[in-house]
C-alpha positions in Angstrom: -0.1 0.4 0.0 1.3 3.7 -0.9 1.7 5.9 2.3 -1.0 8.1 2.4 -0.2 11.9 1.3 -3.2 13.2 3.3 -3.2 15.0 6.2 -4.3 12.9 9.7 -7.3 13.6 11.1 -7.4 15.5 14.8 -10.9 16.3 15.0 -14.3 14.3 15.7 -16.3 13.9 12.5 -19.7 15.3 13.0 -22.1 13.1 10.4 -24.1 15.2 8.2 -26.9 13.3 8.6 -26.8 12.6 12.4 -29.2 14.5 14.6 -27.3 17.6 14.7 -29.5 19.5 16.7 -29.6 17.1 19.5 -28.4 19.7 22.3 -28.4 18.6 25.9 -31.3 20.5 27.6 -29.1 22.3 30.5 -27.4 24.3 27.6 -30.5 25.1 26.0 -30.8 28.8 27.4 -26.9 29.3 26.7 -27.8 28.8 22.7 -30.6 30.7 23.0 -28.5 33.9 24.1 -25.5 33.2 21.7 -28.2 33.1 18.9 -30.0 36.3 19.6 -26.4 38.2 20.5 -25.8 41.0 17.5 -22.9 39.9 15.8 -21.0 43.3 16.9 -21.2 41.8 20.5 -18.4 40.7 22.0 -18.4 36.6 22.5 -18.5 36.3 26.1 -16.9 32.6 26.0 -13.3 32.2 26.3 -13.5 29.3 23.4 -15.2 30.8 19.9 -17.7 27.6 18.9 -16.9 26.9 15.4 -18.2 25.2 12.9 -17.6 24.0 9.4 -19.4 22.4 6.5 -17.4 20.7 4.0 -18.8 18.8 0.6 -15.7 16.5 0.2 -13.5 14.6 2.4 -11.1 17.1 4.6 -8.4 15.1 3.0 -9.0 16.6 -0.2 -6.2 19.7 -0.9 -8.3 22.6 -0.4 -10.3 21.9 2.2 -7.4 20.1 4.4 -5.8 23.4 4.5 -9.0 25.1 6.3 -8.9 21.8 8.5 -5.7 22.3 9.4 -5.9 25.8 10.4 -8.7 25.3 12.4 -7.1 22.3 14.1 -4.8 24.5 15.1 -6.5 27.1 16.4 -8.0 24.3 18.5 -5.0 22.8 20.0 -4.3 26.3 21.0 -7.4 26.3 23.3 -9.0 29.4 21.0 -12.1 26.9 19.4 -14.1 24.4 19.5 -14.1 23.2 16.5 -16.8 20.7 14.9 -17.2 20.0 11.5 -19.3 17.8 8.5 -17.8 16.4 5.6 -18.9 14.8 2.2 -22.1 16.5 2.4 -24.3 16.9 -0.5 -25.3 19.7 -2.0 -29.0 19.3 -1.5 -28.0 18.6 2.1 -25.4 21.7 2.9 -28.5 24.4 3.5 -29.8 22.2 6.1 -26.6 21.2 7.9 -25.6 25.2 8.1 -29.1 26.1 9.9 -28.6 22.8 12.2 -25.3 24.0 12.9 -26.6 27.8 13.5 -29.0 26.7 15.6 -26.7 25.0 17.8 -25.1 28.4 18.6 -21.6 28.4 17.1 -20.4 31.8 16.5 -18.6 31.0 13.2 -19.6 28.9 10.2 -17.0 28.1 7.8 -16.8 25.9 4.3 -17.1 26.6 0.5 -19.9 27.6 -0.7 -19.0 27.7 -4.9 -21.7 25.0 -5.6 -24.6 26.0 -3.3 -23.7 29.6 -3.3 -27.3 31.0 -3.1 -28.3 28.6 -0.4 -24.9 29.6 1.7 -26.3 33.0 1.4 -29.9 32.7 2.2 -28.7 30.7 5.4 -26.5 33.9 6.4 -29.4 36.2 6.1 -32.0 34.2 8.5 -29.1 34.1 10.8 -27.7 37.6 11.0 -26.0 37.3 14.3 -23.7 34.7 13.2 -20.4 34.8 11.6 -20.0 33.1 7.6 -16.7 33.1 6.4 -17.4 31.0 3.0 -15.1 30.1 0.2 -17.0 31.9 -2.6 -16.1 33.9 -5.8 -18.8 36.3 -4.9 -18.5 39.5 -3.0 -19.3 39.7 1.1 -23.0 40.0 1.8 -24.1 42.1 4.8 -24.0 42.3 7.7 -22.2 38.9 8.4 -21.1 36.9 5.2 -17.4 37.5 4.3 -15.9 35.4 1.5 -12.3 34.1 1.0 -10.5 32.4 -2.0 -7.5 30.8 -2.8 -5.4 33.6 -4.2 -2.1 31.3 -4.7 -1.2 33.0 -8.0 2.4 34.3 -6.5 3.9 30.7 -5.7 1.8 29.0 -8.6 4.0 31.4 -10.6 6.9 30.2 -8.9 6.6 26.7 -9.5 5.8 27.1 -13.1 9.0 28.8 -13.3 11.0 25.5 -12.2 8.6 23.4 -13.7 9.5 24.7 -17.4 13.6 24.7 -16.5 13.0 20.7 -15.4 11.0 19.6 -18.2 13.5 18.0 -20.9 10.8 17.0 -23.5 9.2 21.0 -23.6 5.9 19.2 -22.9 4.4 19.8 -19.7 0.3 18.4 -18.6 -1.8 19.6 -16.5 -5.2 17.9 -14.9 -7.8 20.1 -12.9 -10.7 19.9 -11.0 -13.1 22.3 -12.6 -12.4 25.2 -14.9 -13.5 27.8 -12.4 -11.5 31.2 -11.4 -10.1 29.1 -8.2 -8.7 27.0 -10.7 -8.3 28.6 -13.8 -5.9 31.8 -11.9 -3.8 29.1 -10.0 -2.9 26.9 -13.7 -2.7 30.2 -16.1 -0.2 31.8 -13.5 2.0 28.3 -13.4 1.9 28.5 -17.3 3.1 32.2 -17.4 6.1 31.0 -15.0 6.7 28.0 -17.1 7.2 30.6 -20.3 9.9 32.5 -18.3 12.3 30.2 -18.1 11.0 28.0 -21.1 9.2 30.2 -24.1 8.8 27.1 -25.8 7.0 25.3 -23.6 3.7 23.8 -24.5 1.2 22.4 -22.3 -1.8 19.9 -22.4 -4.7 20.7 -20.2 -7.8 18.5 -18.7 -10.5 18.8 -16.5 -11.9 16.0 -14.7 -15.1 17.5 -14.0 -14.9 16.5 -9.9 -12.9 17.7 -6.7 -12.0 14.6 -5.6 -11.6 11.5 -7.8 -7.9 10.6 -8.1 -8.2 7.6 -10.1 -10.0 10.1 -13.1 -7.1 12.1 -12.8 -4.7 9.7 -13.1 -6.1 8.5 -15.8 -5.8 11.4 -17.5 -2.9 12.3 -16.3 -0.9 9.0 -18.4 -3.0 10.3 -21.4 -0.8 13.3 -21.4 2.1 11.1 -20.2 1.9 9.1 -23.4 1.5 12.2 -25.5 5.4 13.0 -24.2 4.6 15.3 -21.3 7.3 14.6 -18.5 6.8 17.1 -16.3 2.6 16.9 -14.7 0.9 20.1 -12.4 -1.5 18.4 -10.0 -4.2 20.5 -9.4 -6.0 17.1 -8.1 -5.0 14.2 -6.2 -3.7 11.4 -8.6 -1.9 13.4 -10.7 1.5 12.5 -8.7 0.7 9.2 -8.8 0.9 8.6 -12.2 4.3 10.5 -12.2 5.4 8.5 -10.1 4.7 5.4 -11.7 6.1 6.5 -14.9 9.3 8.3 -13.6 8.1 11.7 -14.7 8.0 15.2 -12.4 4.9 16.4 -10.8 4.3 20.1 -9.5 1.8 20.0 -6.2 -0.6 22.6 -5.8 -2.5 24.1 -2.2 -0.7 21.2 -0.4 3.0 19.5 0.1 3.2 16.0 -0.7 6.5 16.2 -1.6 7.4 13.8 1.8 5.2 11.0 0.2 6.4 11.6 -3.5 10.5 12.5 -3.2 11.4 11.2 -6.4 8.6 12.7 -7.9 7.0 16.1 -6.6 9.3 19.1 -7.3 8.0 21.7 -6.0 4.3 23.1 -4.5 2.5 26.2 -4.4 1.4 26.3 -0.5 -1.5 27.8 0.7 -1.6 28.9 4.5 -5.2 29.5 5.7 -4.1 30.1 9.3 -4.1 34.4 8.3 -7.3 34.1 7.1 -8.8 32.1 9.9 -6.9 33.6 12.7 -8.5 37.3 11.7 -11.7 36.1 11.2 -11.6 34.1 14.9 -10.0 37.4 16.6 -13.1 39.3 14.6 -15.5 36.7 16.3 -13.9 37.3 19.7 -14.0 41.3 19.4 -17.4 41.4 18.7 -16.1 43.2 15.2 -16.9 40.1 12.4 -18.5 42.0 9.3 -19.0 41.3 5.7 -15.3 41.5 4.4 -13.4 40.2 1.9 -10.6 37.5 3.2 -9.0 37.0 -0.2 -6.1 39.1 0.1 -4.9 37.1 3.2 -4.2 33.9 1.2 -1.2 36.1 -0.6 2.9 35.8 -0.1 3.0 39.3 1.5 0.5 38.1 4.5 2.1 34.7 4.7 -1.1 32.8 3.4 1.0 31.4 0.7 4.5 30.3 0.1 6.7 28.3 -2.0 7.0 24.7 0.0 10.6 24.2 0.5 12.2 21.5 -2.2 12.9 18.7 0.2 14.9 15.7 -1.9 15.0 18.2 -4.8 17.0 20.8 -3.1 20.3 20.8 -5.1 18.9 19.0 -8.3 16.8 22.0 -9.7 20.0 24.0 -11.2 21.0 26.5 -8.7 21.0 29.3 -12.2 16.9 28.6 -12.1 16.6 29.3 -7.9 18.6 32.1 -8.3 15.7 33.2 -10.7 12.9 32.4 -9.0 14.4 33.9 -5.3 15.1 37.4 -7.2 11.1 37.0 -8.7 9.9 35.8 -5.2 11.7 39.4 -3.9 10.1 41.1 -6.4 6.5 39.7 -6.0 7.1 40.4 -2.2 8.4 44.1 -2.4 5.4 45.0 -4.9 7.9 45.5 -7.6 6.3 42.2 -9.8 2.4 41.5 -9.8 2.0 38.0 -11.1 -1.2 38.6 -13.0 -4.5 37.3 -12.0 -6.5 35.3 -14.8 -9.4 33.9 -14.7 -9.9 32.3 -18.1 -10.2 29.1 -18.8 -6.9 27.8 -19.7 -6.1 26.5 -23.1 -3.6 24.1 -24.4 -0.5 25.4 -26.7 -1.7 25.1 -30.2 
């Protein structure tokens, strides 16, 4: 059995279909008081009650980063964290409402496929703070949004990939062609072109957020066509690269330890700055509708180029010097990575 690259679970799973409304009678008064308190009122309890609703397993790249940040806050004693994973779109609104009814002060999750439902719940619970991954705008008074604006380290990994390909062909397998995916793939492609202007790209989408076998199948097709570096936007891509002795570039998480001879570099998303800001706002009674997207950028330590691990010294020094120089320019503001949300196209 291959070692799992997935993060270990550190919080009990709250099944989405099992009586989330069952509360001890003794806590009913306290819950009601918390629900009725205005969102602008400081939370009196020492620990903030936080609930998260996920449509995919917590092992999935994107959600794993939110889960990790909330687990860290729980470990520090700042929050009491509960979550539901694998929640079907049709059940999402119901589960959100149940968590709100339980008196959770902050509800976190992804709203992309259930945008209207999530916003409807927030309107019905104006005293509860909501922080949802979304391409939309914040909604007054209590619906804040975030996104994975990690196009900067994605650009840097592209620079490395462009220099490491020998065939000049890079395969890219994504989940869905939505802005959150497109912007990272486009930034990666721009970075690769900086170090290898003649590089060619193959692009495909599996139309799923979590289907490793399908991602692996798409990757094999690209490897058969001559790609020797793969962009692993989804789980399964690095497995295909490992099996064929090709290279892979990671996205959102760092799986270098699980694929030491395969994953060259990764664009790492750190949700801690976003989560910590939201928790602090709830504690201070100052949570409002805000766009937290900027806190995923490198200057806020919301993203970074992950350590190269076993590939340290294997990527040519001249290339890493260029990457370091470009990173410095990103951080000092003299270079801006273009945000391109359009669906990436394969090279003609």
